[in-house]
N, CA, C and O of each residue as an XYZ file, in Angstrom:
920
protein
N      -5.356     21.556     -1.588
C      -5.547     21.156     -0.335
C      -4.235     21.574      0.449
O      -3.140     21.271     -0.026
N      -4.326     22.238      1.599
C      -3.275     22.586      2.325
C      -3.178     21.722      3.691
O      -4.128     21.619      4.467
N      -1.994     21.153      3.878
C      -1.834     20.300      5.112
C      -0.931     20.934      5.974
O       0.029     21.592      5.573
N      -1.256     20.728      7.311
C      -0.244     21.040      8.355
C       0.224     19.847      9.105
O      -0.547     19.194      9.808
N       1.636     19.520      8.943
C       2.050     18.323      9.556
C       2.023     18.214     10.781
O       2.112     17.060     11.200
N       1.899     19.290     11.768
C       1.668     19.121     13.226
C       0.294     18.660     13.474
O       0.138     18.189     14.600
N      -0.698     18.673     12.749
C      -2.085     18.134     12.882
C      -2.129     16.513     13.080
O      -3.057     15.908     13.619
N      -0.912     15.912     12.525
C      -0.926     14.405     12.518
C      -0.015     13.826     13.636
O       1.080     14.302     13.933
N      -0.563     12.796     14.195
C       0.498     11.980     15.166
C       1.224     11.201     14.493
O       2.297     10.882     15.006
N       0.836     10.589     12.985
C       1.551      9.688     12.463
C       1.681      9.991     11.008
O       0.845     10.650     10.389
N       2.749      9.489     10.493
C       2.720      9.566      8.966
C       3.106      8.120      8.402
O       4.191      7.605      8.672
N       2.306      7.607      7.737
C       2.339      6.228      7.359
C       2.421      6.210      5.683
O       1.704      6.910      4.969
N       3.372      5.330      5.230
C       3.790      5.113      3.845
C       3.243      3.785      3.124
O       3.090      2.716      3.716
N       3.022      3.959      2.021
C       2.890      2.650      1.294
C       4.428      2.430      1.062
O       5.283      3.269      1.346
N       4.683      1.144      0.486
C       6.036      0.743      0.616
C       6.598      0.789     -0.892
O       7.444      1.611     -1.246
N       6.062     -0.137     -1.702
C       6.512     -0.279     -3.190
C       6.118      0.912     -3.956
O       4.947      1.283     -4.042
N       7.259      1.591     -4.594
C       6.974      2.664     -5.348
C       6.788      3.959     -4.499
O       6.688      5.029     -5.099
N       6.740      3.927     -3.251
C       6.486      5.013     -2.328
C       7.617      5.347     -1.536
O       8.255      6.373     -1.768
N       7.929      4.535     -0.585
C       8.890      4.522      0.402
C      10.257      3.726     -0.304
O      11.404      4.152     -0.175
N       9.982      2.795     -0.883
C      11.056      2.087     -1.647
C      10.894      1.907     -3.105
O       9.788      1.740     -3.620
N      12.125      1.946     -3.840
C      12.208      1.469     -5.349
C      12.350      0.032     -5.445
O      13.445     -0.435     -5.130
N      11.375     -0.795     -5.847
C      11.483     -2.347     -5.848
C      11.189     -2.480     -7.222
O      10.909     -1.573     -8.006
N      11.300     -4.024     -7.507
C      11.168     -4.694     -8.923
C      10.347     -5.767     -8.986
O      10.741     -6.837     -9.449
N       9.128     -5.585     -8.528
C       8.053     -6.425     -8.514
C       7.498     -6.268     -9.985
O       7.254     -5.153    -10.446
N       7.280     -7.606    -10.807
C       6.703     -7.691    -11.973
C       5.061     -7.749    -11.702
O       4.580     -8.876    -11.584
N       4.264     -6.721    -11.608
C       2.849     -6.634    -11.367
C       2.033     -7.213    -12.480
O       0.935     -7.696    -12.207
N       2.518     -7.204    -13.834
C       1.954     -7.923    -14.777
C       1.628     -9.393    -14.512
O       0.517     -9.897    -14.671
N       2.727    -10.019    -14.090
C       3.012    -11.422    -13.774
C       2.127    -11.556    -12.559
O       1.318    -12.484    -12.596
N       2.145    -10.766    -11.463
C       1.355    -10.884    -10.266
C      -0.116    -10.897    -10.719
O      -0.848    -11.715    -10.162
N      -0.632    -10.098    -11.651
C      -1.911    -10.075    -12.079
C      -2.448    -11.463    -12.497
O      -3.473    -12.018    -12.102
N      -1.593    -11.867    -13.320
C      -1.892    -13.225    -14.014
C      -2.069    -14.383    -13.113
O      -2.898    -15.288    -13.214
N      -1.138    -14.207    -12.197
C      -1.074    -15.205    -11.007
C      -2.435    -15.428    -10.333
O      -3.023    -16.504    -10.223
N      -2.856    -14.145     -9.875
C      -4.046    -14.061     -9.281
C      -5.183    -14.635    -10.204
O      -5.792    -15.655     -9.885
N      -5.395    -14.073    -11.139
C      -6.526    -14.501    -12.252
C      -6.452    -16.073    -12.428
O      -7.475    -16.756    -12.488
N      -5.063    -16.651    -12.513
C      -5.157    -17.846    -13.038
C      -5.523    -18.826    -11.813
O      -6.004    -19.934    -12.054
N      -5.270    -18.370    -10.415
C      -5.781    -19.069     -9.440
C      -7.484    -19.001     -9.338
O      -8.120    -19.990     -8.974
N      -8.017    -17.961     -9.632
C      -9.381    -17.665     -9.622
C      -9.925    -18.454    -10.830
O     -10.958    -19.077    -10.589
N      -9.438    -18.550    -12.073
C     -10.143    -19.355    -12.895
C     -10.051    -20.995    -12.574
O     -10.856    -21.825    -12.996
N      -8.865    -21.282    -11.715
C      -8.931    -22.540    -11.461
C     -10.057    -22.958    -10.348
O     -10.534    -24.093    -10.357
N     -10.373    -22.170     -9.582
C     -11.718    -22.532     -8.894
C     -13.041    -22.110     -9.355
O     -14.044    -22.007     -8.649
N     -12.935    -21.851    -10.743
C     -14.117    -21.616    -11.349
C     -14.831    -20.274    -11.527
O     -16.038    -20.189    -11.759
N     -14.047    -19.286    -11.410
C     -14.333    -17.977    -11.365
C     -14.440    -17.555    -13.036
O     -13.434    -17.654    -13.737
N     -15.457    -17.183    -13.482
C     -15.583    -17.136    -15.060
C     -14.674    -15.803    -15.662
O     -14.620    -14.782    -14.975
N     -14.086    -15.860    -16.757
C     -13.387    -14.571    -17.347
C     -14.072    -13.433    -17.122
O     -13.506    -12.496    -16.559
N     -15.411    -13.342    -17.535
C     -16.096    -12.235    -17.599
C     -16.263    -11.471    -16.062
O     -16.503    -10.274    -15.908
N     -16.083    -12.425    -15.033
C     -16.107    -11.749    -13.723
C     -14.790    -11.252    -13.330
O     -14.688    -10.782    -12.197
N     -13.824    -11.284    -14.050
C     -12.472    -10.738    -13.778
C     -12.104     -9.525    -14.289
O     -11.928     -9.485    -15.506
N     -11.913     -8.329    -13.525
C     -11.677     -7.064    -14.016
C     -10.090     -6.829    -14.184
O      -9.417     -6.639    -13.171
N      -9.636     -6.839    -15.153
C      -8.030     -6.578    -15.286
C      -7.891     -5.133    -15.738
O      -6.769     -4.789    -16.109
N      -8.846     -4.263    -15.759
C      -8.599     -2.862    -16.161
C      -7.763     -2.225    -15.180
O      -7.516     -2.740    -14.089
N      -7.268     -0.963    -15.608
C      -6.530     -0.113    -14.812
C      -5.236     -0.584    -14.524
O      -4.682     -1.272    -15.381
N      -4.590     -0.305    -13.345
C      -3.316     -0.426    -12.991
C      -2.828     -1.932    -12.919
O      -3.677     -2.762    -12.591
N      -1.680     -2.317    -13.164
C      -1.201     -3.633    -13.263
C      -1.059     -4.188    -11.871
O      -0.878     -5.395    -11.706
N      -1.132     -3.375    -10.903
C      -1.050     -3.802     -9.533
C      -2.273     -4.569     -9.189
O      -3.388     -4.047     -9.186
N      -2.049     -5.829     -8.895
C      -3.098     -7.030     -8.872
C      -4.287     -6.438     -8.044
O      -4.161     -5.877     -6.955
N      -5.533     -6.656     -8.760
C      -6.606     -6.444     -7.998
C      -7.617     -7.667     -8.101
O      -8.008     -8.083     -9.192
N      -7.982     -8.172     -6.972
C      -8.601     -9.486     -6.878
C     -10.040     -9.202     -6.402
O     -10.861    -10.096     -6.194
N     -10.288     -7.830     -6.241
C     -11.745     -7.524     -5.797
C     -12.761     -7.999     -6.470
O     -13.743     -8.414     -5.855
N     -12.706     -8.028     -7.978
C     -13.816     -8.465     -8.793
C     -13.876     -9.885     -8.653
O     -15.015    -10.351     -8.697
N     -12.940    -10.686     -8.497
C     -13.188    -12.071     -8.161
C     -13.654    -12.373     -6.714
O     -14.374    -13.343     -6.476
N     -13.332    -11.726     -5.988
C     -13.809    -11.741     -4.512
C     -15.289    -11.603     -4.523
O     -16.056    -12.345     -3.909
N     -15.645    -10.555     -5.301
C     -17.256    -10.050     -5.287
C     -17.960    -11.202     -6.084
O     -19.115    -11.549     -5.835
N     -17.448    -11.577     -6.727
C     -18.108    -12.797     -7.686
C     -18.411    -13.916     -6.778
O     -19.556    -14.353     -6.661
N     -17.347    -14.409     -6.099
C     -17.515    -15.734     -5.040
C     -18.401    -15.256     -3.949
O     -19.222    -16.096     -3.579
N     -18.435    -14.015     -3.299
C     -19.481    -13.608     -2.535
C     -20.711    -13.770     -2.930
O     -21.474    -14.488     -2.284
N     -21.064    -13.190     -3.946
C     -22.163    -13.037     -4.824
C     -22.874    -14.481     -5.040
O     -24.090    -14.668     -5.007
N     -21.871    -15.472     -5.269
C     -22.388    -16.903     -5.478
C     -22.358    -17.669     -4.024
O     -22.310    -18.897     -3.946
N     -22.383    -17.021     -3.171
C     -22.362    -17.751     -1.866
C     -21.162    -18.717     -1.451
O     -21.230    -19.652     -0.654
N     -20.131    -18.317     -2.114
C     -18.957    -19.260     -1.958
C     -17.811    -18.373     -0.988
O     -16.621    -18.524     -1.264
N     -18.121    -17.634     -0.080
C     -17.312    -17.029      0.624
C     -16.303    -17.939      1.400
O     -15.174    -17.568      1.724
N     -16.803    -19.096      1.647
C     -15.918    -20.207      2.436
C     -14.579    -20.465      1.514
O     -13.514    -20.765      2.054
N     -14.684    -20.350      0.311
C     -13.464    -20.646     -0.655
C     -12.349    -19.478     -0.846
O     -11.266    -19.596     -1.418
N     -12.906    -18.279     -0.200
C     -11.822    -17.330     -0.131
C     -10.639    -17.639      0.715
O      -9.549    -17.204      0.345
N     -10.719    -18.296      1.739
C      -9.715    -18.530      2.751
C      -8.515    -19.404      1.797
O      -7.347    -19.092      1.565
N      -9.215    -20.470      1.407
C      -8.224    -21.384      0.455
C      -7.609    -20.506     -0.527
O      -6.385    -20.499     -0.657
N      -8.398    -19.733     -1.258
C      -7.991    -18.905     -2.436
C      -6.820    -18.060     -1.913
O      -5.740    -18.129     -2.499
N      -6.998    -17.142     -0.670
C      -5.994    -16.351     -0.181
C      -4.856    -16.938      0.095
O      -3.803    -16.397     -0.244
N      -4.867    -18.064      0.711
C      -3.660    -18.823      1.049
C      -2.717    -19.305     -0.234
O      -1.488    -19.238     -0.222
N      -3.599    -19.856     -1.461
C      -2.776    -20.028     -2.445
C      -2.217    -19.036     -3.344
O      -1.214    -19.229     -4.032
N      -2.930    -17.921     -3.315
C      -2.286    -16.570     -3.865
C      -1.267    -15.832     -3.089
O      -0.421    -15.187     -3.709
N      -1.259    -15.861     -1.733
C      -0.270    -15.428     -1.000
C       0.967    -16.054     -0.916
O       1.966    -15.367     -0.703
N       1.056    -17.403     -1.068
C       2.169    -18.206     -1.213
C       3.003    -18.006     -2.561
O       4.233    -17.955     -2.567
N       2.245    -17.903     -3.646
C       2.773    -17.751     -4.848
C       3.207    -16.374     -5.192
O       4.251    -16.116     -5.792
N       2.316    -15.483     -4.762
C       2.711    -13.980     -4.813
C       3.970    -13.731     -3.951
O       4.854    -13.013     -4.418
N       4.106    -14.268     -2.746
C       5.380    -13.970     -2.054
C       6.607    -14.377     -2.871
O       7.583    -13.640     -3.010
N       6.493    -15.619     -3.412
C       7.503    -16.049     -4.269
C       8.007    -15.001     -5.278
O       9.200    -14.756     -5.456
N       6.879    -14.345     -5.988
C       7.283    -13.590     -7.086
C       7.748    -12.238     -6.440
O       8.487    -11.529     -7.123
N       7.405    -11.839     -5.257
C       7.765    -10.736     -4.556
C       9.290    -10.849     -4.369
O      10.045     -9.921     -4.658
N       9.715    -12.048     -3.865
C      11.109    -12.112     -3.519
C      12.056    -12.242     -4.585
O      13.261    -12.159     -4.343
N      11.592    -12.452     -5.821
C      12.440    -12.977     -6.838
C      13.470    -11.765     -7.038
O      14.662    -12.051     -7.154
N      13.098    -10.535     -7.079
C      14.115     -9.470     -7.325
C      14.268     -8.386     -5.918
O      14.719     -7.241     -5.935
N      13.770     -9.110     -4.800
C      13.984     -8.324     -3.449
C      15.256     -7.763     -3.210
O      15.375     -6.765     -2.499
N      16.301     -8.371     -3.794
C      17.713     -8.022     -3.267
C      18.043     -6.646     -4.079
O      19.074     -6.057     -3.753
N      17.230     -6.095     -5.120
C      17.539     -5.044     -5.937
C      16.691     -3.822     -5.251
O      16.903     -2.728     -5.772
N      15.798     -3.840     -4.202
C      15.263     -2.858     -3.503
C      16.131     -1.847     -3.051
O      17.212     -2.144     -2.543
N      15.708     -0.510     -3.205
C      16.571      0.466     -2.717
C      15.583      1.592     -2.029
O      14.423      1.674     -2.434
N      15.948      2.257     -1.225
C      15.001      3.499     -0.505
C      14.819      4.483     -1.822
O      15.708      4.576     -2.669
N      13.697      5.133     -1.894
C      13.720      6.337     -2.548
C      14.493      7.307     -2.142
O      14.461      7.593     -0.945
N      15.293      7.979     -2.965
C      16.148      8.948     -2.450
C      15.370     10.016     -1.614
O      14.355     10.587     -2.014
N      15.980     10.219     -0.384
C      15.499     11.253      0.620
C      14.487     10.835      1.622
O      14.067     11.565      2.520
N      14.051      9.359      1.357
C      12.901      8.834      2.176
C      13.478      8.811      3.583
O      12.891      9.426      4.473
N      14.628      8.118      3.841
C      15.166      7.663      5.038
C      15.306      9.105      5.816
O      14.876      9.217      6.964
N      15.863     10.079      5.207
C      16.047     11.400      5.813
C      14.776     12.019      6.188
O      14.696     12.684      7.221
N      13.811     11.848      5.435
C      12.506     12.443      5.737
C      11.852     11.757      7.011
O      11.215     12.409      7.839
N      12.066     10.348      7.103
C      11.588      9.655      8.365
C      12.248     10.167      9.643
O      11.628     10.416     10.677
N      13.628     10.305      9.464
C      14.455     11.128     10.740
C      13.969     12.243     10.987
O      13.817     12.518     12.177
N      13.625     13.101     10.103
C      13.089     14.619     10.445
C      11.658     14.406     11.108
O      11.261     15.166     11.991
N      10.992     13.461     10.695
C       9.679     13.393     11.302
C       9.578     12.632     12.670
O       8.672     12.715     13.498
N      10.525     11.999     12.708
C      10.702     11.346     14.139
C      11.406     12.223     15.151
O      11.282     12.058     16.364
N      12.103     13.103     14.628
C      12.626     14.215     15.543
C      11.518     15.185     15.979
O      11.480     15.836     17.023
N      10.640     15.155     14.995
C       9.386     16.186     15.525
C       8.341     15.244     16.335
O       7.242     15.744     16.575
N       8.574     14.041     16.735
C       7.553     13.329     17.589
C       6.586     12.526     16.771
O       5.640     12.007     17.364
N       6.715     12.364     15.476
C       5.528     11.671     14.604
C       6.025     10.301     14.598
O       7.188      9.959     14.386
N       4.847      9.415     14.899
C       4.982      7.916     14.807
C       5.187      7.669     13.206
O       4.762      8.480     12.384
N       5.754      6.688     12.903
C       5.969      6.423     11.541
C       5.623      4.799     11.148
O       6.037      3.839     11.797
N       4.949      4.739     10.191
C       4.299      3.463      9.762
C       4.450      3.016      8.308
O       4.740      3.863      7.464
N       4.289      1.859      7.996
C       4.059      1.228      6.626
C       2.998      0.374      6.360
O       2.795     -0.652      7.009
N       2.247      0.788      5.345
C       0.964     -0.039      5.232
C       1.029     -0.402      3.765
O       0.880      0.427      2.868
N       1.288     -1.850      3.549
C       1.470     -2.370      2.243
C       0.529     -3.485      1.909
O      -0.121     -4.050      2.788
N       0.443     -3.846      0.470
C      -0.138     -4.916      0.172
C       0.824     -6.275     -0.168
O       0.425     -7.375     -0.551
N       2.177     -5.857      0.087
C       3.140     -6.874      0.125
C       3.035     -7.951      1.394
O       2.520     -7.713      2.487
N       3.554     -8.988      1.038
C       3.573    -10.043      2.278
C       4.463     -9.491      3.287
O       5.236     -8.562      3.053
N       4.334    -10.136      4.532
C       5.037     -9.685      5.752
C       6.694    -10.102      5.438
O       7.615     -9.345      5.746
N       6.896    -11.419      4.783
C       8.165    -11.708      4.597
C       8.964    -10.916      3.836
O      10.079    -10.502      4.154
N       8.310    -10.691      2.715
C       8.904     -9.704      1.737
C       9.015     -8.475      2.226
O      10.135     -8.004      2.027
N       8.170     -7.671      2.876
C       8.264     -6.464      3.335
C       9.443     -6.200      4.522
O      10.203     -5.232      4.554
N       9.395     -7.225      5.406
C      10.259     -7.249      6.363
C      11.766     -7.269      5.756
O      12.672     -6.566      6.203
N      11.908     -8.207      4.635
C      13.274     -8.323      3.926
C      13.698     -7.001      3.335
O      14.813     -6.526      3.549
N      12.741     -6.394      2.554
C      13.333     -5.240      1.750
C      13.354     -4.244      2.622
O      14.251     -3.419      2.451
N      12.589     -4.072      3.555
C      12.747     -2.844      4.573
C      13.999     -2.845      5.461
O      14.607     -1.834      5.814
N      14.336     -4.240      5.808
C      15.733     -4.310      6.468
C      16.892     -4.032      5.562
O      17.817     -3.273      5.854
N      16.774     -4.733      4.384
C      17.799     -4.262      3.405
C      18.093     -2.902      3.033
O      19.185     -2.509      2.622
N      17.023     -2.183      3.205
C      17.080     -0.641      2.940
C      17.260      0.041      4.004
O      17.286      1.257      3.812
N      17.422     -0.379      5.288
C      17.704      0.317      6.559
C      16.453      1.080      7.042
O      16.530      2.075      7.762
N      15.418      0.604      6.645
C      14.113      1.340      7.159
C      13.635      0.488      8.376
O      13.169      1.080      9.350
N      13.716     -0.697      8.370
C      12.716     -1.431      9.568
C      12.822     -0.911     10.901
O      11.791     -0.680     11.531
N      14.008     -0.692     11.426
C      14.251     -0.223     12.812
C      13.620      1.288     13.168
O      13.555      1.804     14.283
N      13.143      1.880     11.797
C      12.644      3.376     11.894
C      11.136      3.367     12.085
O      10.506      4.419     12.191
N      10.610      2.269     12.126
C       9.059      2.019     12.075
C       8.437      1.767     13.334
O       8.965      0.960     14.099
N       7.235      2.435     13.691
C       6.557      1.968     14.825
C       5.573      0.988     14.526
O       5.119      0.277     15.422
N       5.180      0.882     13.264
C       4.127     -0.103     12.851
C       4.457     -0.670     11.346
O       5.074     -0.038     10.488
N       3.900     -2.046     11.197
C       4.206     -2.382      9.695
C       2.958     -3.373      9.565
O       2.873     -4.441     10.171
N       2.169     -2.950      8.837
C       0.910     -3.801      8.329
C       0.932     -4.292      7.035
O       0.962     -3.483      6.107
N       0.921     -5.598      6.796
C       0.988     -6.243      5.390
C      -0.099     -6.954      5.252
O      -0.943     -7.087      6.139
N      -0.163     -7.569      3.884
C      -1.543     -7.888      3.422
C      -2.103     -9.181      4.042
O      -3.295     -9.431      4.221
N      -0.833    -10.123      4.403
C      -1.245    -11.457      5.096
C      -1.280    -11.442      6.616
O      -1.328    -12.453      7.317
N      -1.249    -10.057      7.095
C      -1.521    -10.022      8.780
C      -2.997    -10.031      9.110
O      -3.441    -10.208     10.244
N      -3.787     -9.806      7.920
C      -5.377     -9.821      8.291
C      -5.942    -10.494      6.981
O      -5.282    -10.738      5.971
N      -7.306    -10.754      7.182
C      -7.947    -11.267      6.037
C      -7.753    -10.567      4.584
O      -7.387     -9.394      4.659
N      -7.889    -10.952      3.606
C      -7.743    -10.337      2.284
C      -8.694     -9.257      2.293
O      -8.286     -8.140      1.975
N     -10.092     -9.445      2.660
C     -11.097     -8.367      2.528
C     -10.683     -7.098      3.500
O     -11.423     -6.115      3.534
N      -9.548     -7.150      4.240
C      -9.042     -6.090      4.845
C      -8.032     -5.345      4.309
O      -7.802     -4.223      4.762
N      -7.282     -5.886      3.253
C      -6.481     -5.235      2.486
C      -6.952     -4.028      1.788
O      -8.147     -3.870      1.538
N      -5.829     -2.964      1.388
C      -6.197     -1.700      0.769
C      -6.837     -2.528     -0.522
O      -6.407     -3.587     -0.978
N      -7.955     -1.780     -0.978
C      -8.241     -0.244     -0.620
C      -9.279     -0.380      0.725
O      -9.822      0.672      1.063
N      -9.528     -1.351      1.352
C     -10.540     -1.432      2.409
C      -9.957     -0.416      3.469
O      -8.767     -0.477      3.777
N     -10.811      0.523      4.025
C     -10.539      1.205      5.038
C     -10.166      0.511      6.402
O      -9.657      1.112      7.348
N     -10.451     -0.706      6.388
C     -10.002     -1.699      7.432
C      -8.511     -1.756      7.429
O      -8.015     -2.130      8.492
N      -7.746     -1.484      6.522
C      -6.366     -1.709      6.453
C      -5.815     -0.553      7.347
O      -4.985     -0.720      8.240
N      -6.362      0.608      7.007
C      -5.833      1.881      7.908
C      -6.263      1.696      9.290
O      -5.486      2.033     10.183
N      -7.424      1.192      9.586
C      -7.887      0.932     10.958
C      -7.010      0.002     11.809
O      -6.851      0.165     13.019
N      -6.489     -0.921     11.136
C      -5.320     -1.897     11.707
C      -4.218     -1.106     12.101
O      -3.658     -1.247     13.188
N      -3.871     -0.226     11.194
C      -2.532      0.626     11.627
C      -2.947      1.479     12.720
O      -2.223      1.464     13.715
N      -3.926      2.185     12.727
C      -4.341      3.148     13.810
C      -4.542      2.236     15.145
O      -4.150      2.706     16.213
N      -5.049      1.146     15.121
C      -5.319      0.311     16.374
C      -3.808     -0.020     16.921
O      -3.532      0.082     18.116
N      -2.940     -0.393     16.011
C      -1.557     -0.770     16.592
C      -0.953      0.434     17.116
O      -0.169      0.360     18.062
N      -1.279      1.626     16.535
C      -0.420      2.882     17.112
C      -1.160      3.273     18.427
O      -0.558      3.939     19.270
N      -2.399      2.894     18.619
C      -3.168      3.582     19.508
C      -3.765      4.942     19.436
O      -3.939      5.672     20.412
N      -4.113      5.271     18.007
C      -4.259      6.618     17.689
C      -5.780      6.478     16.925
O      -6.301      5.367     16.828
N      -6.383      7.583     16.441
C      -7.543      7.498     15.374
C      -7.046      7.592     13.981
O      -5.973      8.133     13.713
N      -7.837      7.057     13.089
C      -7.256      7.220     11.592
C      -7.294      8.728     11.265
O      -6.500      9.171     10.436
N      -8.104      9.465     11.827
C      -7.783     11.006     11.540
C      -6.639     11.535     11.939
O      -6.344     12.642     11.490
N      -5.806     10.915     12.801
C      -4.468     11.346     13.061
C      -3.427     11.064     12.179
O      -2.311     11.551     12.357
N      -3.726     10.200     11.088
C      -2.586      9.744     10.230
C      -2.698     10.245      8.848
O      -3.725     10.190      8.172
N      -1.502     10.763      8.459
C      -1.290     11.182      7.081
C      -0.580     10.069      6.287
O       0.513      9.635      6.651
N      -1.223      9.619      5.196
C      -0.862      8.506      4.486
C      -0.197      8.967      3.082
O      -0.718      9.813      2.356
N       0.855      8.395      2.833
C       1.480      8.752      1.492
C       1.681      7.710      0.616
O       2.330      6.762      1.059
N       1.221      7.640     -0.699
C       1.025      6.491     -1.625
C       1.248      6.842     -2.964
O       1.433      8.027     -3.242
N       1.258      5.876     -3.936
C       1.545      6.024     -5.225
C       0.409      5.543     -6.273
O       0.536      5.599     -7.496
N      -0.810      5.024     -5.522
C      -1.673      4.314     -6.142
C      -3.167      4.792     -5.710
O      -3.335      5.267     -4.587
N      -4.220      4.662     -6.599
C      -5.589      4.979     -6.122
C      -5.944      4.173     -5.075
O      -6.642      4.717     -4.219
N      -5.633      2.940     -4.895
C      -5.885      1.991     -3.637
C      -5.379      2.811     -2.321
O      -6.017      2.781     -1.268
N      -4.298      3.467     -2.467
C      -3.834      4.127     -1.090
C      -4.801      5.242     -1.033
O      -5.302      5.450      0.073
N      -5.179      6.044     -2.077
C      -6.062      7.192     -1.845
C      -7.214      6.883     -1.274
O      -7.661      7.516     -0.318
N      -7.886      5.725     -1.893
C      -9.221      5.364     -1.433
C      -9.155      4.752      0.012
O     -10.132      4.922      0.741
N      -8.111      4.080      0.458
C      -8.054      3.670      1.871
C      -8.019      4.623      2.777
O      -8.618      4.486      3.844
N      -7.272      5.786      2.464
C      -6.916      6.944      3.227
C      -8.450      7.683      3.285
O      -9.066      7.819      4.342
N      -8.802      7.996      2.366
C     -10.126      8.692      2.259
C     -11.414      8.019      2.943
O     -12.250      8.645      3.595
N     -11.434      6.734      2.704
C     -12.624      5.966      3.464
C     -12.482      5.722      4.905
O     -13.451      5.596      5.654
N     -11.190      5.654      5.299
C     -10.923      5.495      6.765
C     -10.815      6.874      7.659
O     -10.781      6.868      8.890
N     -10.766      8.095      6.813
C     -10.777      9.379      7.450
C      -9.384      9.908      7.570
O      -9.186     10.989      8.123
N      -8.371      9.160      7.054
C      -7.128      9.654      7.063
C      -6.704     10.591      5.930
O      -7.297     10.508      4.854
N      -5.700     11.491      6.101
C      -5.524     12.506      5.039
C      -4.325     11.803      4.051
O      -3.585     10.920      4.485
N      -4.253     12.263      2.824
C      -3.383     11.750      1.875
C      -2.546     12.601      0.980
O      -2.958     13.681      0.556
N      -1.273     12.075      0.670
C      -0.552     12.665     -0.155
C       0.042     11.647     -1.250
O       0.634     10.610     -0.951
N      -0.183     12.057     -2.464
C       0.225     11.186     -3.658
C       1.561     11.536     -4.111
O       1.871     12.727     -4.116
N       2.417     10.629     -4.504
C       3.777     10.580     -5.049
C       3.797     10.108     -6.513
O       2.880      9.461     -7.020
N       4.866     10.467     -7.119
C       5.028     10.181     -8.678
C       5.985      9.071     -9.019
O       6.263      8.755    -10.175
N       6.536      8.423     -7.791
C       7.720      7.601     -8.018
C       7.217      6.172     -8.201
O       8.040      5.265     -8.325
N       5.816      5.909     -8.226
C       5.377      4.637     -8.484
C       4.444      4.261     -9.651
O       4.832      4.291    -10.819
N       3.171      3.897     -9.277
C       2.327      3.346    -10.394
C       1.735      4.430    -11.108
O       1.668      4.364    -12.336
N       1.254      5.518    -10.428
C       0.351      6.613    -11.070
C       1.351      7.765    -11.601
O       2.350      8.116    -10.972
N       0.996      8.245    -12.703
C       1.417      9.674    -13.211
C       0.453     10.800    -12.981
O      -0.712     10.633    -12.621
N       1.057     12.033    -13.228
C       0.235     13.132    -12.941
C      -1.132     13.056    -13.602
O      -2.113     13.375    -12.931
N      -1.278     12.658    -14.867
C      -2.470     12.566    -15.379
C      -3.364     11.419    -14.815
O      -4.591     11.517    -14.806
N      -2.757     10.427    -14.388
C      -3.429      9.566    -13.613
C      -4.175     10.086    -12.179
O      -5.293      9.753    -11.787
N      -3.380     10.849    -11.629
C      -3.973     11.401    -10.368
C      -5.083     12.489    -10.668
O      -6.076     12.558     -9.945
N      -4.911     13.285    -11.680
C      -5.740     14.211    -12.171
C      -7.214     13.680    -12.565
O      -8.255     14.283    -12.301
N      -7.106     12.269    -13.340
C      -8.263     11.649    -13.476
C      -9.109     11.277    -12.420
O     -10.325     11.125    -12.535
N      -8.347     11.108    -11.212
C      -9.241     10.586     -9.878
C     -10.265     11.615     -9.549
O     -11.297     11.366     -8.926
N      -9.872     12.959    -10.069
C     -10.768     14.136     -9.536
C     -10.827     14.557     -8.187
O     -11.687     15.339     -7.781
N      -9.737     13.953     -7.318
C      -9.566     14.246     -6.092
C      -8.738     15.493     -5.737
O      -7.814     15.821     -6.481
N      -9.017     16.172     -4.679
C      -8.153     17.335     -4.422
C      -7.116     16.869     -3.432
O      -7.232     17.027     -2.216
N      -6.137     16.310     -4.003
C      -4.963     15.886     -3.033
C      -3.588     16.409     -3.598
O      -3.429     16.611     -4.802
N      -2.569     16.622     -2.621
C      -1.431     17.093     -3.114
C      -0.562     15.852     -3.842
O      -0.615     14.698     -3.415
N       0.174     16.218     -4.902
C       0.781     15.306     -5.754
C       2.118     15.772     -5.589
O       2.339     16.913     -5.997
N       3.059     15.130     -5.077
C       4.587     15.399     -5.116
C       5.407     14.525     -5.945
O       4.973     13.398     -6.183
N       6.509     14.881     -6.407
C       7.406     14.217     -7.361
C       7.862     12.992     -6.393
O       7.947     11.886     -6.928
N       8.141     13.098     -5.107
C       8.497     11.886     -4.325
C       8.283     12.238     -2.769
O       7.983     13.387     -2.441
N       8.421     11.377     -1.974
C       8.423     11.462     -0.589
C       9.342     12.648     -0.149
O       8.985     13.484      0.682
N      10.514     12.651     -0.758
C      11.716     13.594     -0.265
C      11.147     15.167     -0.504
O      11.753     16.104      0.016
N       9.973     15.387     -1.305
C       9.548     16.597     -1.500
C       8.858     17.022     -0.163
O       8.812     18.220      0.119
N       8.258     15.970      0.770
C       7.845     16.510      1.992
C       8.583     17.242      2.821
O       8.110     17.991      3.676
N       9.775     17.062      2.608
C      10.819     17.807      3.606
C      10.572     19.382      3.347
O      10.356     20.173      4.266
N      10.635     19.754      1.923
C      10.514     21.118      1.725
C       9.123     21.674      1.793
O       8.936     22.845      2.122
N       7.961     20.707      1.431
C       6.624     20.995      1.644
C       6.322     21.549      3.049
O       5.741     22.620      3.224
N       6.816     20.638      4.171
C       6.417     20.956      5.437
C       7.582     21.676      6.224
O       7.587     21.697      7.455
N       8.564     22.263      5.463
C       9.682     22.997      5.995
C      10.320     22.072      7.331
O      10.352     22.554      8.463
N      10.705     20.991      7.091
C      11.208     19.947      8.046
C      12.796     20.164      8.316
O      13.299     19.956      9.421
N      13.573     20.633      7.112
C      15.147     20.601      7.300
C      15.350     21.768      8.148
O      16.484     22.074      8.516
């Protein structure tokens, strides 16, 4: 796939593993989420823990919906978000920008691109680490998992639609950069374009297994040479 950066009004980044090098224990996060679901009666066989350790509550949500228990999702969301935020904050002080990421943002902004972050992290955590890493003031938009209902979070295309709405543009005007299939699915289903990076969850073989025709870069810094920005 060939991309022309001038075709996009905005470049939006996933945060953990894409824009920032962070230290979240996703294995513990997964267990936390599943433990809360078991507490409210979601059976073990309804929980899908396969694939990436980045927590996936979609299987449990689907079970509750099918059982006519949609009203319980709001309580569950609150319980999970509070405890997940605590886990996110445990090692937040160790967060660092991916080398070259802030330079890339500066170059994109010089060319008139809007810059955003779309993350499944909580707002408190996201604002903390983005401020720590010197990125918060470079953003035109930040959309976090607890800004909207859980069903709107990645991989739902609604997540990207929220970004586009806040920027006042169409999703087709966005280039999204991420490290996980959730990021790619969100971009694809919303009409945004996508670039994958290898600094986070997925390696080269993982991206090949998706069967998607997408550019895969070592890191966001490689976008500088890819688009001849320097």
